[in-house]
C-alpha positions in Angstrom: 0.0 0.1 -0.1 1.4 3.5 -1.0 0.7 6.5 0.4 0.1 9.8 -2.2 1.4 13.6 -1.1 0.2 15.8 -3.0 3.1 18.6 -3.6 1.9 22.0 -4.3 2.7 25.9 -4.1 2.7 29.0 -5.8 4.8 29.6 -8.9 8.4 30.1 -7.8 8.6 28.7 -4.5 11.0 25.6 -4.9 8.4 23.0 -6.1 10.0 21.1 -8.8 13.4 20.9 -6.0 11.3 20.0 -3.5 10.4 17.0 -5.7 13.4 15.7 -6.3 14.4 16.2 -2.8 11.5 13.8 -2.1 12.8 11.3 -5.3 16.3 11.6 -3.7 14.9 10.1 -0.4 13.4 7.2 -2.7 9.7 8.7 -3.4 8.1 8.2 -7.0 7.5 11.4 -8.2 4.6 12.1 -10.8 4.3 15.7 -12.3 1.8 17.5 -13.9 3.7 20.0 -16.1 5.9 17.5 -17.6 2.8 15.2 -18.4 1.4 18.0 -20.4 4.5 18.1 -21.9 4.5 14.4 -22.6 0.8 14.8 -24.0 1.9 17.7 -26.4 5.0 16.3 -27.7 4.9 14.6 -30.9 2.7 10.8 -30.5 1.3 12.5 -27.4 -2.5 11.9 -26.4 -3.5 15.4 -26.6 -2.2 15.8 -30.1 -4.6 14.7 -32.1 -7.6 16.1 -30.1 -6.6 19.3 -30.3 -5.7 19.3 -34.0 -8.9 18.8 -34.6 -10.4 22.1 -31.6 -7.5 23.7 -32.8 -5.7 23.3 -35.7 -3.7 26.6 -35.2 -1.9 24.9 -32.0 -0.2 22.2 -34.1 3.5 23.2 -35.2 5.5 20.6 -36.5 3.4 17.8 -35.7 3.3 18.8 -31.6 1.2 21.2 -29.3 2.9 24.9 -29.3 2.3 26.2 -26.0 3.1 29.6 -27.5 0.5 29.0 -29.8 -2.3 28.1 -27.4 -1.1 31.3 -25.3 -2.1 33.5 -29.0 -5.4 31.3 -29.0 -6.5 32.0 -25.5 -5.1 35.9 -25.6 -7.8 36.3 -28.8 -10.5 34.0 -27.3 -10.4 33.6 -23.5 -13.1 31.0 -23.8 -10.6 29.1 -25.4 -8.7 28.0 -22.2 -12.2 26.0 -21.3 -12.1 24.0 -24.2 -8.1 23.1 -23.9 -8.8 22.3 -20.2 -11.7 20.0 -21.3 -9.3 18.3 -23.9 -6.3 18.0 -21.6 -7.5 17.3 -17.7 -8.8 13.9 -18.7 -5.5 12.8 -20.8 -3.7 14.1 -17.8 -5.9 12.3 -15.5 -5.4 8.9 -17.3 -1.5 9.9 -17.3 -1.4 10.1 -13.5 -3.7 7.0 -12.8 -1.3 4.7 -14.9 1.9 6.6 -12.8 -0.3 5.4 -9.6 -1.1 1.7 -10.9 3.1 1.5 -12.2 4.7 2.5 -9.2 6.9 0.6 -6.9 7.7 3.2 -3.7 6.2 3.3 -0.7 5.1 7.0 -1.1 4.3 8.7 -3.9 4.5 12.2 -4.7 2.7 14.3 -7.0 3.7 17.6 -8.2 0.6 19.4 -8.9 1.2 23.2 -9.4 -2.8 24.3 -8.8 -3.5 21.1 -6.8 -6.5 23.2 -4.5 -7.6 24.9 -7.2 -8.6 21.5 -9.3 -9.6 19.6 -6.1 -6.6 17.0 -6.8 -6.4 16.9 -3.2 -9.4 15.0 -2.7 -7.2 12.0 -4.3 -4.0 12.8 -1.5 -3.7 11.2 1.5 -2.2 14.3 2.5 -0.8 18.0 1.2 2.7 19.4 1.3 2.8 23.2 0.2 6.0 24.9 -0.6 6.5 28.3 0.8 8.7 31.1 0.9 8.6 34.6 0.9 7.2 37.0 -1.4 10.4 39.1 -2.3 12.3 35.9 -2.9 9.4 34.4 -4.5 9.5 37.1 -7.1 13.2 37.2 -7.5 13.6 33.6 -8.1 10.5 33.9 -11.2 11.9 36.9 -12.9 15.8 35.3 -12.4 14.4 32.9 -15.0 14.2 35.6 -17.5 10.9 34.4 -19.0 8.4 36.2 -17.9 7.5 39.9 -16.6 6.7 41.5 -13.7 3.2 41.9 -15.2 3.3 38.3 -16.3 4.1 37.0 -12.7 1.7 39.0 -11.2 -1.4 37.8 -13.7 -0.5 33.8 -12.8 -0.3 35.3 -9.2 -4.2 36.0 -9.4 -5.0 32.9 -11.0 -3.5 31.1 -8.2 -4.9 30.6 -4.6 -3.9 32.9 -2.5 -0.3 30.7 -0.7 -1.8 31.5 2.8 -5.1 29.7 1.8 -2.3 26.6 0.5 -0.4 26.4 3.4 -3.6 26.6 6.2 -4.8 23.9 3.9 -2.0 21.8 3.6 -0.7 19.2 5.8 2.6 19.7 5.6 4.7 23.0 5.0 8.0 22.8 3.3 10.2 26.3 3.4 12.3 26.6 0.7 14.9 29.7 1.8 17.8 26.9 1.8 18.3 23.7 0.0 19.6 21.8 3.3 16.6 23.4 5.1 14.3 22.0 2.6 16.3 18.7 2.5 15.7 18.5 6.5 11.8 19.1 6.3 11.6 16.4 3.4 13.2 14.3 5.9 11.1 15.1 8.9 7.9 14.6 6.7 8.6 11.4 5.0 9.9 9.7 8.4 6.2 10.8 9.5 4.3 9.6 6.4 6.6 6.2 7.0 6.1 6.0 10.8 2.2 6.1 9.8 2.9 3.7 7.3 4.5 0.9 9.0 1.8 1.6 12.0 -1.1 1.1 9.6 
């Protein structure tokens, strides 16, 4: 019997790095963003249905995220249609990961875990956090978005305070060492529950 731990947080708070720390401690990790990349890539399950709904989104046999951004920019209603195609495929991907995974603790790295109700499928949820200043610095250091785009993303996400209040565990990611220590503590707690279950 494996334990399902949802891992969430806001953009730039260190979720991907924290997921790697869990993997290093022997957890199997499923990454929602990576699943979407697989589905959008050549031969991915989303390519055919997306090409029927949004022919302009297909470039070189793949779903182009840049093209999707343009489509959503021109028609905000398009997002609902895209999600209706992609969400069930992501759910299938997650279900097959769950069925095949051999680890005692499965970590589900899902940015919008609470927003999509995915927390209902989890045994517990861990939320990563860092102060707002560090968060903005990290995001802007990537060089992929402006302050304005960053703020728009934040507006779409549940406030981090609410995520933290709803989570079973909170991981502060100011330093890698501190995050690593907290991951070890959480796993010790989960594994002790598993042995006594």
